[in-house]
C-alpha positions in Angstrom: 119.4 113.7 112.8 117.4 111.4 110.5 113.7 111.8 110.0 113.2 108.4 111.7 115.1 109.6 114.8 113.2 112.9 114.8 109.9 111.1 114.8 111.0 108.9 117.7 112.2 112.0 119.6 108.9 113.8 119.1 107.0 110.8 120.6 109.3 110.7 123.6 109.1 114.5 124.1 105.2 114.3 124.2 105.4 111.5 126.7 107.8 113.5 128.9 105.9 116.8 129.0 102.8 115.3 130.6 101.6 112.0 131.9 100.8 109.6 129.1 97.3 109.0 130.4 96.6 112.7 130.1 98.0 113.0 126.6 96.0 110.1 125.2 92.8 110.6 127.2 92.1 114.1 125.8 91.8 112.7 122.3 89.3 110.2 121.1 90.8 107.5 118.8 88.2 106.5 116.2 88.1 104.1 113.3 85.4 104.3 110.6 85.4 101.1 108.5 84.8 100.7 104.8 81.8 98.8 103.5 82.8 97.9 100.0 85.9 97.7 97.7 85.2 101.1 96.0 85.4 102.8 99.4 88.7 101.1 100.1 90.2 102.3 96.8 88.8 105.8 97.3 90.3 105.9 100.7 93.8 105.0 99.5 93.4 107.5 96.6 92.5 110.4 98.8 94.3 109.7 102.0 97.5 107.7 101.6 98.4 109.1 98.1 97.4 112.7 98.7 101.0 113.9 98.2 101.4 112.2 94.8 100.3 113.8 91.5 97.4 111.9 90.0 99.4 111.2 86.9 102.1 109.4 88.9 100.0 106.5 90.3 97.5 104.1 88.7 95.9 100.7 89.0 94.8 100.7 92.7 93.5 97.2 93.4 92.1 95.7 96.6 91.8 92.0 97.6 90.1 91.0 100.9 87.2 91.9 103.0 86.5 95.7 102.7 85.4 95.8 106.4 89.0 94.9 107.3 90.0 98.5 106.1 89.1 101.7 107.8 89.9 105.4 108.3 91.4 106.3 111.7 91.3 109.8 113.2 92.6 111.3 116.4 95.4 108.7 116.3 97.7 110.7 118.7 98.5 107.4 120.5 100.8 106.4 117.5 103.1 109.4 117.5 102.6 110.1 113.8 103.1 113.6 112.5 99.6 113.5 111.2 97.1 111.7 113.6 95.0 110.3 110.8 95.3 107.6 108.2 94.3 104.1 107.1 94.2 100.9 109.1 94.4 97.4 107.5 93.5 94.6 109.8 93.1 90.8 109.9 89.6 91.2 111.4 87.0 94.0 111.2 88.9 97.3 111.4 86.5 99.2 113.6 86.7 96.5 116.3 90.4 97.6 116.9 88.9 100.8 118.2 87.9 100.0 121.7 88.8 98.9 125.3 91.7 96.6 125.8 91.6 93.5 128.1 95.3 92.9 128.9 95.0 89.3 127.6 92.7 87.3 125.5 90.9 88.2 122.3 89.1 91.6 122.4 88.5 92.3 118.7 86.9 90.2 115.9 88.1 86.8 114.8 88.1 86.0 111.1 86.8 88.1 108.2 86.2 87.1 104.6 89.7 87.5 103.4 91.6 84.6 101.9 95.3 83.7 101.7 98.2 85.3 99.9 101.3 83.5 98.5 103.8 86.3 99.3 102.6 86.6 103.0 102.7 82.8 103.3 106.3 82.7 102.1 107.3 85.7 104.2 105.9 84.2 107.4 106.3 80.5 106.7 102.8 80.2 108.1 99.3 79.3 106.7 97.7 82.7 106.0 94.0 83.5 106.4 92.1 86.8 106.6 94.5 88.5 104.1 94.0 92.2 103.4 95.9 93.4 100.3 96.1 96.7 98.5 98.4 97.3 95.6 99.1 100.0 93.0 101.7 101.3 90.5 103.6 104.5 91.0 106.2 106.6 89.3 108.8 108.2 91.8 109.9 111.8 91.5 113.2 111.2 93.5 115.6 108.5 94.3 113.9 107.2 97.5 110.2 106.3 98.1 108.9 106.0 101.7 105.9 105.3 103.9 105.3 105.8 107.6 103.6 102.9 109.4 102.8 101.4 112.8 102.2 97.7 113.4 100.2 96.3 116.3 98.7 93.0 117.4 96.6 91.2 120.0 99.1 88.4 119.9 101.4 90.5 122.0 102.5 89.5 124.6 100.9 86.1 125.2 102.0 84.4 122.0 105.6 85.8 121.6 107.9 83.0 120.5 105.0 80.4 120.3 104.9 80.2 116.5 101.8 82.4 115.8 103.1 85.1 113.6 100.6 87.3 111.8 102.3 88.5 108.6 103.0 92.0 107.4 104.6 92.8 104.0 105.3 95.8 101.8 106.4 94.1 98.5 108.1 96.4 96.1 109.0 95.6 92.5 110.4 97.5 89.6 113.6 98.6 87.9 116.8 97.8 89.9 114.9 95.4 92.2 115.3 91.6 92.3 113.7 89.6 95.1 112.1 86.3 95.9 108.4 87.4 95.9 105.9 87.9 93.1 107.2 89.9 90.1 110.7 89.7 91.7 109.6 91.9 94.5 111.4 92.5 97.8 109.8 93.1 101.3 110.7 96.6 102.5 108.8 96.3 105.8 111.8 95.5 107.8 112.9 96.4 111.4 114.9 99.7 111.2 118.6 99.2 110.6 118.2 95.5 109.9 116.9 93.2 107.2 114.5 91.4 109.5 110.8 91.6 108.5 108.5 93.5 110.9 106.7 90.9 112.9 105.9 89.9 116.5 108.9 87.6 116.5 111.3 90.4 115.5 109.8 93.2 117.6 108.7 92.2 121.0 109.4 92.6 124.7 109.2 89.0 125.5 106.3 86.9 126.8 104.1 88.3 129.5 104.4 86.4 132.8 101.1 87.5 134.3 98.1 89.5 133.0 98.4 93.4 133.0 102.1 93.4 133.9 104.9 94.6 131.8 106.7 91.9 129.8 110.4 91.2 130.7 112.1 92.4 127.5 112.9 90.9 124.1 113.9 91.6 120.5 114.0 95.3 119.6 111.8 96.1 122.6 112.6 99.8 122.4 110.5 99.9 119.2 107.4 98.6 121.0 104.7 100.4 123.0 103.2 98.1 125.7 99.4 98.7 125.9 98.6 96.3 128.8 99.0 98.9 131.5 95.5 99.8 132.6 96.5 103.3 133.8 97.4 104.4 130.3 94.9 106.4 128.3 95.6 104.3 125.2 94.3 101.2 127.1 90.8 102.5 126.8 91.1 103.5 123.1 92.6 100.6 121.2 92.1 96.8 121.6 95.7 95.9 120.7 98.0 94.7 123.5 101.0 96.4 121.9 102.1 98.4 118.9 105.3 99.7 117.4 106.6 103.2 117.4 106.2 104.9 113.9 108.6 103.4 111.4 109.7 105.1 108.2 109.8 102.4 105.5 111.9 103.4 102.5 113.8 102.0 99.6 115.8 103.4 96.6 113.8 104.0 93.4 114.7 105.4 90.0 113.0 108.7 89.1 110.6 108.5 86.2 110.2 104.7 86.2 107.1 102.8 87.1 107.2 100.6 90.2 104.6 98.3 91.9 103.9 98.1 95.6 101.8 95.5 97.3 100.8 96.2 101.0 99.4 93.3 102.9 98.6 91.8 106.3 97.2 88.5 107.2 96.5 86.1 110.2 99.3 83.5 110.5 98.6 80.0 111.9 95.0 80.7 112.9 92.3 83.4 112.4 92.2 84.5 116.1 94.0 87.4 117.8 93.9 90.1 115.2 96.7 92.5 114.1 96.6 95.9 112.5 98.7 97.9 110.1 98.3 101.7 110.4 99.4 103.9 107.5 99.9 107.6 108.2 97.9 109.9 105.9 99.9 111.5 103.1 103.1 109.7 104.2 103.6 107.8 100.9 106.2 110.1 99.4 108.3 109.5 96.3 110.7 112.4 96.6 111.5 115.6 94.8 113.5 115.4 91.6 116.6 117.7 91.4 117.9 118.2 87.9 121.7 118.0 87.3 123.5 120.7 85.4 123.9 118.2 82.5 120.1 117.5 82.4 119.4 121.3 82.5 121.7 121.8 79.6 119.8 119.1 77.6 116.4 120.3 78.7 116.4 124.0 79.5 112.7 123.8 80.4 113.1 121.3 83.2 110.4 122.1 85.7 109.4 120.7 89.1 106.4 121.7 91.1 105.4 120.3 94.5 103.2 121.3 97.4 103.6 120.9 101.2 102.4 120.3 103.8 99.7 118.0 102.5 97.2 117.8 104.2 97.2 121.6 104.8 95.4 124.0 107.1 94.9 127.7 106.2 98.1 127.8 104.1 100.6 125.6 102.1 103.8 126.1 100.3 104.5 125.7 96.5 108.0 124.5 95.7 109.1 125.5 92.2 112.5 124.2 90.8 113.4 125.4 87.3 116.5 126.9 85.8 114.6 129.3 83.7 112.5 132.4 84.7 108.8 132.6 84.0 105.4 133.8 85.3 103.1 131.2 86.6 99.5 131.0 87.9 98.3 128.8 90.7 94.6 127.8 90.5 92.7 125.7 93.0 89.5 123.7 92.2 87.2 121.7 94.4 86.3 118.1 93.6 83.4 119.3 91.4 85.7 121.4 89.2 84.7 124.8 90.6 87.6 127.3 90.7 88.2 128.6 94.3 91.6 130.4 94.1 93.8 132.1 91.5 97.1 134.0 92.0 100.1 134.9 89.8 103.7 134.7 90.7 107.1 135.5 89.2 109.7 132.8 89.3 113.3 134.1 88.9 115.0 130.7 88.3 116.4 128.1 90.7 114.5 126.5 93.5 112.0 128.7 95.5 108.9 128.4 97.6 105.7 130.4 97.4 103.2 130.6 100.2 99.5 130.1 99.4 96.9 131.3 101.9 93.7 129.3 101.9 91.7 130.4 105.0 88.3 130.1 103.1 88.7 126.6 101.6 86.4 123.9 103.1 87.8 120.7 104.5 88.2 118.0 101.8 90.0 117.2 98.6 91.0 120.0 96.2 93.1 120.1 93.1 96.0 122.6 92.6 96.9 123.4 89.0 99.9 125.5 87.9 100.2 127.2 84.5 103.4 128.8 83.3 104.0 131.5 80.7 106.1 129.0 78.8 103.2 126.5 78.5 104.1 124.0 81.2 101.4 122.6 83.5 101.2 120.5 86.6 98.2 119.1 88.6 98.4 118.0 92.2 95.8 116.8 94.8 95.5 118.8 98.0 93.7 117.8 101.2 92.5 120.7 103.4 91.7 120.2 107.1 90.1 122.8 109.3 
C-alpha cells in the first residue's frame, strides 16, 4: 500500500468509527494569520521545513499580501497525519476559519497580492491576489514530496463556468525541463494523472440547489463536500469543498540544488476565495542510501536523520554509516542553551536510536550530532506537548 493510499484510508477509517459531526465538532479549527513578510518567512522556516537540515535549504522569498498566509491548528477536518500547518489563500487567511453558508461568498474578497505569470499560464486566466512562496533546497534522496489540501468557495456553484482559481507547485532544477519560469514543471497534479489540481479537474459537478449534495463530476472521490449543514466542518471552515490530502512528489537528484515555487491566485475575478493547506513538516526530501561503490570510495559516508518531526516526548535518530564510531547527540533551544546530551555506540550499517525528551518545552530546538571520527550534523526539531 502506498503512502497516499494509507492516508486516504486513515481519513475513511476516522469517518467510519464515529459520526463525522462528532469527529469534527470536538476539535476547534483555528487560523492565525501573518502580519508581515518576515512572519511568513519564519513560518515556512519553522513549520513546513522542520524536517530539513538548515544547510539544505536557502533563499526563502515571499511575494503577496502577508495577511493571505496563516498558521492553522486543530486541522483534523483535513485528515493530515499532523493537524497543523500553513494556509496560503487568495483572500485574508483567517477569514477561511469560520462558518460556511452553502453558497455565496463567506470569506474576504481581494487582498493586496498582484499577478503571477506562471499561474496565469497554468490557468489561462487573469490572475489577481497571488500569494507566492519560493525557496531553494538540496534533496537527500531521489524523491521530494509535500502533503497538501486544496479548497475553494467556488465549489460547487462555479464548476465548469470558467472561474478557475490557480494553484501551482513549480519545480525546477537538474533533470527537469518544463514550460514555466526557469524551465520549471508544475507538480501539483491530480493523483495518477498529469492534470493540474483545480476546480475544473477535481469536482463533484455543479450544485443544483443550495445546501444539497452536487451530482458528481471529475475525480469526485478526491473531494470533501462541505455544504452539508449537519457536518461539524460546516461550522469550522468557510470553504464549500476541499480535497482529501494529496501527496505531491517528483524525482530529484540527491545533492543537487532545486528551486520550488508554491503559489495560489484568484482566476478571472477576485471574489470567492480559495486556500492551499500545507501539512506541517511534510516537505520531505528523502533519506540517502549509499551504494557499495560509494562506500568503497568514501568509507566515512554518514547519514543522520530524525523522526517524527514534530515530536512529543521522544523521537528516533536514524544513523546510516558503514563504519563503527561513538557519537554524541546534543539538543539546544533556540537561544543556544544546551538541554540534552547523550552518547551512543554505532556498530555500522543503518540503525535507529530512541531519544527521550519529556522535559523539553514546546517550540523549535536544534539537534547536533558529533562523532568520534569528526563528522557533525545539525537538524531542526519541533517539540509539541
